[in-house]
C-alpha positions in Angstrom: 0.0 0.0 0.0 1.3 3.4 -0.9 -0.2 6.9 -0.2 0.8 10.6 -0.3 0.5 12.6 2.8 0.4 16.4 2.5 -0.9 19.3 4.5 -1.2 23.1 4.6 -1.6 23.7 0.8 -3.0 27.2 1.5 -4.5 27.7 -1.9 -5.3 31.4 -2.5 -2.6 32.8 -0.2 -1.7 36.3 -1.4 1.7 36.4 0.3 2.9 40.0 0.6 0.0 41.1 -1.6 1.9 39.8 -4.7 -0.4 39.0 -7.6 1.9 36.0 -8.4 1.4 34.4 -5.0 -1.9 32.5 -5.6 -0.3 30.9 -8.7 2.8 29.9 -6.7 0.7 27.9 -4.3 -1.3 26.3 -7.1 1.9 25.4 -9.1 3.6 23.8 -6.1 0.5 21.7 -5.3 0.0 20.6 -8.9 3.6 19.6 -9.3 3.4 17.5 -6.2 0.2 15.8 -7.3 1.5 15.0 -10.8 4.9 13.8 -9.6 4.1 12.0 -6.3 0.5 11.0 -6.6 -0.2 10.3 -10.3 3.2 9.3 -11.5 3.8 7.2 -8.3 0.3 5.5 -8.7 -0.5 6.0 -5.0 -3.7 4.3 -3.6 -4.9 7.6 -2.0 -4.0 11.1 -1.0 -4.3 12.5 2.5 -4.7 16.3 2.9 -4.5 17.2 6.6 -6.0 20.6 6.9 -5.6 24.2 5.6 -6.2 23.3 2.0 -7.4 26.9 1.6 -5.8 30.0 3.0 -9.1 31.8 3.8 -12.7 30.8 4.5 -14.0 33.1 1.7 -12.7 31.6 -1.5 -12.3 33.8 -4.7 -13.3 32.2 -8.0 -9.7 31.8 -9.2 -8.8 29.8 -6.1 -11.8 27.5 -6.4 -10.8 26.9 -10.1 -7.4 25.9 -8.9 -8.9 23.6 -6.3 -11.2 21.9 -8.8 -8.4 21.5 -11.4 -6.1 19.6 -9.0 -8.8 17.5 -7.5 -10.2 16.6 -10.9 -6.7 15.5 -12.0 -6.7 13.0 -9.1 -10.2 11.9 -9.7 -9.5 11.2 -13.4 -6.5 9.2 -12.3 -8.6 7.1 -10.0 -6.9 8.4 -6.8 -9.3 9.1 -3.9 -8.6 12.3 -1.8 -9.4 12.3 1.9 -9.2 15.5 4.0 -10.1 17.2 7.2 -10.7 20.9 8.0 -7.9 23.0 9.4 -8.4 26.3 11.2 -8.3 28.2 7.8 -10.9 25.9 6.2 -13.7 26.2 8.8 -17.1 27.3 7.7 -18.6 30.7 8.5 -20.8 30.7 11.5 -23.9 31.5 9.4 -23.3 28.6 7.0 -24.0 24.9 7.2 -21.0 24.0 4.9 -17.4 24.9 4.5 -16.0 24.9 1.0 -14.5 21.5 1.7 -18.0 20.2 2.4 -19.1 21.6 -1.0 -16.1 19.8 -2.7 -17.2 16.6 -1.0 -20.8 17.1 -2.3 -19.3 17.5 -5.8 -17.6 14.1 -5.5 -14.0 15.5 -5.6 -12.9 14.5 -2.1 -14.0 12.9 1.2 -14.2 15.3 4.1 -13.9 13.1 7.2 -15.5 14.5 10.4 -16.5 13.0 13.7 -20.0 13.9 15.1 -19.6 15.7 18.4 -22.7 15.3 20.6 -22.1 17.3 23.8 -18.5 16.1 24.1 -19.1 12.5 22.9 -17.6 11.6 19.5 -19.2 9.3 17.0 -17.3 8.1 13.9 -19.6 6.8 11.1 -18.6 5.0 7.9 -18.4 7.2 4.9 -21.8 7.4 3.1 -21.5 7.9 -0.7 -25.1 9.1 -0.9 -24.9 11.8 1.8 -21.1 12.5 1.3 -20.7 12.4 5.1 -18.7 10.2 7.5 -16.0 10.0 10.1 -13.9 7.2 8.4 -13.4 5.5 5.1 -11.9 2.2 4.0 -9.5 2.0 1.1 -8.0 -1.4 0.7 -6.3 -2.4 3.9 -6.4 1.2 5.2 -9.1 2.6 7.5 -8.7 6.4 7.6 -10.3 8.5 10.3 -10.9 12.2 10.4 -11.0 14.8 13.1 -11.8 18.5 13.6 -9.6 21.5 14.3 -9.5 21.5 18.2 -7.1 24.4 18.8 -6.4 24.9 22.5 -8.9 22.1 23.3 -6.8 19.3 21.6 -5.6 17.8 24.9 -9.2 17.4 26.0 -10.3 16.0 22.6 -7.7 13.2 22.2 -8.9 10.8 24.8 -12.4 10.9 23.4 -11.1 10.6 19.9 -9.0 7.6 20.9 -12.1 5.9 22.4 -14.1 6.5 19.3 -11.4 5.1 17.0 -11.1 2.0 19.2 -14.8 1.3 18.8 -14.3 1.4 15.0 -11.1 -0.6 14.5 -11.2 -3.3 11.8 -9.3 -6.6 12.2 -6.2 -6.6 10.0 -6.6 -3.0 8.9 -3.9 -0.3 8.9 -5.5 2.6 10.9 -4.7 6.2 10.1 -5.9 9.3 11.8 -5.7 12.8 10.2 -5.2 15.5 12.8 -4.6 19.2 12.4 -2.7 20.5 15.5 0.5 21.9 16.9 2.5 19.4 19.0 4.5 20.1 22.1 8.1 20.8 21.3 7.4 21.5 17.6 4.9 24.4 17.9 5.3 27.7 16.1 2.1 29.4 17.3 1.5 31.3 20.6 -1.3 28.9 21.7 -1.2 25.8 23.8 0.0 22.8 21.8 -1.1 19.2 22.1 1.2 17.5 24.6 3.3 14.5 23.6 1.7 12.4 26.3 -1.8 13.2 24.9 -0.7 12.5 21.4 0.8 9.1 22.3 -2.6 8.0 23.7 -3.5 7.6 20.1 -0.9 4.8 19.8 -3.5 2.5 21.4 -5.7 2.9 18.3 -3.7 3.9 15.3 -0.7 2.8 13.2 -0.1 6.2 11.6 -1.1 9.7 12.6 -1.1 12.1 9.7 -0.5 15.6 11.0 -0.9 19.1 9.6 -0.9 22.7 10.9 2.8 23.3 11.7 4.6 24.5 8.6 7.9 22.6 9.3 8.5 18.9 8.9 8.9 16.6 11.9 8.1 13.0 12.9 7.7 11.1 16.2 8.5 7.5 16.6 8.1 6.6 13.0 4.3 6.9 13.7 3.2 10.5 13.8 4.3 12.5 10.8 4.0 16.2 10.0 5.2 17.1 6.4 5.2 20.9 6.7 3.5 23.3 4.3 4.1 22.8 0.5 4.9 26.5 0.0 5.7 29.1 2.7 3.1 31.6 3.7 5.7 33.9 5.3 9.4 34.4 4.7 10.0 33.8 8.4 9.6 30.1 7.5 12.0 30.0 4.6 14.7 28.0 6.4 12.3 25.3 7.6 12.2 21.9 6.0 8.8 21.4 4.5 7.3 19.1 1.8 5.2 15.9 1.6 5.5 12.3 2.6 5.4 9.4 0.2 4.5 6.5 2.4 4.9 2.7 1.8 3.1 0.3 4.2 4.3 -3.3 4.1 2.1 -6.4 4.6 3.2 -6.5 8.3 2.0 -2.8 8.7 5.6 -1.5 9.0 5.9 2.1 7.7 8.5 3.6 5.4 7.8 7.4 5.0 10.0 9.3 2.6 10.0 13.1 3.1 10.2 14.9 -0.3 10.9 18.6 -1.0 11.9 18.3 -4.6 9.1 20.1 -6.5 8.3 23.5 -8.0 8.4 26.3 -5.4 9.4 29.9 -5.0 12.9 30.5 -3.6 13.5 32.9 -0.8 16.4 34.7 0.8 16.9 36.9 3.9 19.7 39.4 4.2 20.7 41.7 7.1 22.5 45.1 6.9 23.8 47.1 9.8 23.5 50.9 9.1 25.5 51.9 12.2 28.3 54.4 11.4 27.0 55.3 7.9 27.0 59.1 7.4 24.4 59.4 4.6 21.5 57.7 2.8 23.7 57.5 -0.4 26.4 55.7 1.5 23.9 53.2 3.0 22.4 52.6 -0.5 25.8 52.0 -2.1 26.8 49.5 0.7 23.5 47.7 0.5 23.7 47.3 -3.3 27.3 46.0 -3.0 25.9 43.4 -0.6 23.3 42.4 -3.2 26.0 42.1 -5.8 27.9 39.6 -3.7 25.2 37.8 -1.7 21.9 38.3 -3.4 20.2 35.1 -4.8 19.9 35.3 -8.6 16.9 34.3 -10.7 17.6 31.1 -12.7 16.3 30.3 -16.1 13.4 27.9 -16.0 12.8 28.5 -12.3 10.7 30.9 -10.2 12.4 34.2 -9.5 13.3 34.7 -5.8 11.7 36.9 -3.1 14.4 38.6 -1.1 13.8 40.3 2.3 16.4 42.8 3.5 16.3 43.8 7.2 18.0 47.0 8.2 19.5 47.0 11.8 21.7 49.0 14.0 21.9 52.7 15.0 20.5 55.1 12.3 22.4 58.4 12.5 20.1 60.2 10.1 16.3 60.7 9.5 14.4 57.8 8.1 13.3 60.0 5.3 16.9 60.0 3.9 16.9 56.2 3.4 16.6 55.6 -0.3 14.3 52.6 0.0 12.7 52.8 -3.5 16.1 53.1 -5.2 17.4 50.1 -3.1 14.4 48.0 -4.2 14.6 49.0 -7.9 18.4 48.5 -8.2 18.4 45.2 -6.1 15.7 43.8 -8.5 17.9 44.7 -11.5 20.9 43.0 -9.9 19.2 39.8 -8.8 16.2 39.5 -11.1 14.1 38.9 -8.0 10.3 39.0 -8.2 10.1 41.1 -5.1 12.4 42.9 -2.7 11.0 43.4 0.8 12.7 45.9 3.1 12.1 45.9 6.9 13.5 48.9 8.8 14.4 47.6 12.3 17.0 50.4 12.9 17.1 52.4 16.2 17.2 56.2 15.8 20.2 57.8 17.4 17.9 59.9 19.7 15.8 56.9 20.8 14.2 57.7 24.3 16.0 61.1 24.2 19.5 59.8 24.7 22.4 58.6 22.5 22.9 54.8 22.4 26.3 53.2 22.0 26.8 50.9 19.0 26.9 47.8 21.2 23.5 48.6 22.8 20.8 45.9 22.8 19.2 45.2 19.4 15.8 46.6 18.4 13.9 43.5 19.4 15.2 43.5 23.0 14.7 47.3 23.3 11.1 46.8 22.2 10.5 44.0 24.7 12.0 46.1 27.5 9.8 49.1 26.7 6.7 46.9 26.6 7.6 45.3 29.9 8.1 48.7 31.5 4.6 49.8 30.3 3.0 46.6 31.7 4.8 47.1 35.1 3.0 50.4 35.6 -0.3 48.5 35.8 -0.7 46.6 39.1 -3.1 44.1 37.6 -0.5 42.7 35.2 2.9 43.5 36.8 3.4 39.9 37.9 3.0 38.7 34.2 5.1 41.5 32.6 7.5 39.1 30.8 4.6 36.9 29.5 2.6 39.8 28.2 5.6 41.4 26.6 6.3 38.2 24.8 2.6 38.1 23.6 2.8 41.7 22.3 6.0 41.1 20.4 4.5 37.8 19.0 1.3 39.6 17.9 3.4 42.3 16.2 5.4 39.7 14.4 2.3 37.9 13.2 0.8 41.2 12.0 3.9 42.1 10.0 3.8 38.6 8.5 0.2 39.2 7.2 -1.4 36.8 9.6 -5.2 36.8 9.6 -6.8 39.3 12.2 -9.1 36.5 13.4 -6.1 34.2 14.2 -4.3 37.0 16.0 -7.4 37.7 18.1 -7.7 34.0 18.8 -4.2 33.8 20.1 -4.7 36.8 22.4 -8.0 35.5 23.7 -6.5 32.1 24.5 -3.5 33.7 26.2 -5.7 35.9 28.5 
């Protein structure tokens, strides 16, 4: 038995408001499907949440979704999926878009029924296009919901429901969209390792999604990472898909793959300290791009490059030649986009001159927030925690995270 396990496709993502971004995510997904599902003749494909980037789907994104799913249907390859936090239905609607795609016969959306905290897993019904598990050959594949901060509560009940529906001789798979302790990248409570391992009583393979970097636990729980990156902050992370072989004795061989079409990224840093003019800064930055900038390559996607300015800025921000830097750097590298982040500290910060070896901008910001929190007796005992939350929220906002997700993180923290 062979299957493809992927997650976090994020179709429709408009990374940095670039018009090319939605196509990037589609191209990466289609290349994966053709090379590692169709060409490898897998028995089925698992998509473990966040298929879409937003709940509201523009027509172009839905066209992309249907094209890829139709490719698999025409190849006789079933697709099984669950909802991630980005896929959930609107509160005033009975269906998510994944539910609609299930109704159209393009995939199976596997969901348990939650009746006042008791989970029920029903066999997939081809007539109603509903169910909590589905059999494909020797595999019995179970679905779950997005539980967020409630994951540790949900796992024992999910384990019980799976145990009630095991099949003799089957290879049992659970699809689960969650952060896991020790691997989390989001400021919300993660599923503990102990809770996750409760599922070992009922499953032979846990197919994870949500965290955008690859990891695996005990050759049993596997997280492939996102196919493309939604934020340049993830560009160094290993991500991709798993091509999984299951032997007759149910032993697992999962090969992680990152060889497919995707947009290259690069991050550069430049210290402005000691530079006397905007022109001098521009010349030095462009020299850095000449020597270190990632070049566009024929037949491949042009890179996105992020430049972060750091250090002590001895002149007004208005004298930084940011447009010229962007334009000239694009000519040098052939990049699709040059993003500049100004994290410099003005010379007169807080009304006093700072030495060049003073703390970096991030630490200064954290210290300032902590000082503000300490002024309020209600929160002074949590100043360090709250400062970390504020800095994390700022980082998420700069990385174009959804407002709803940021609000959710704040609410769970409080």
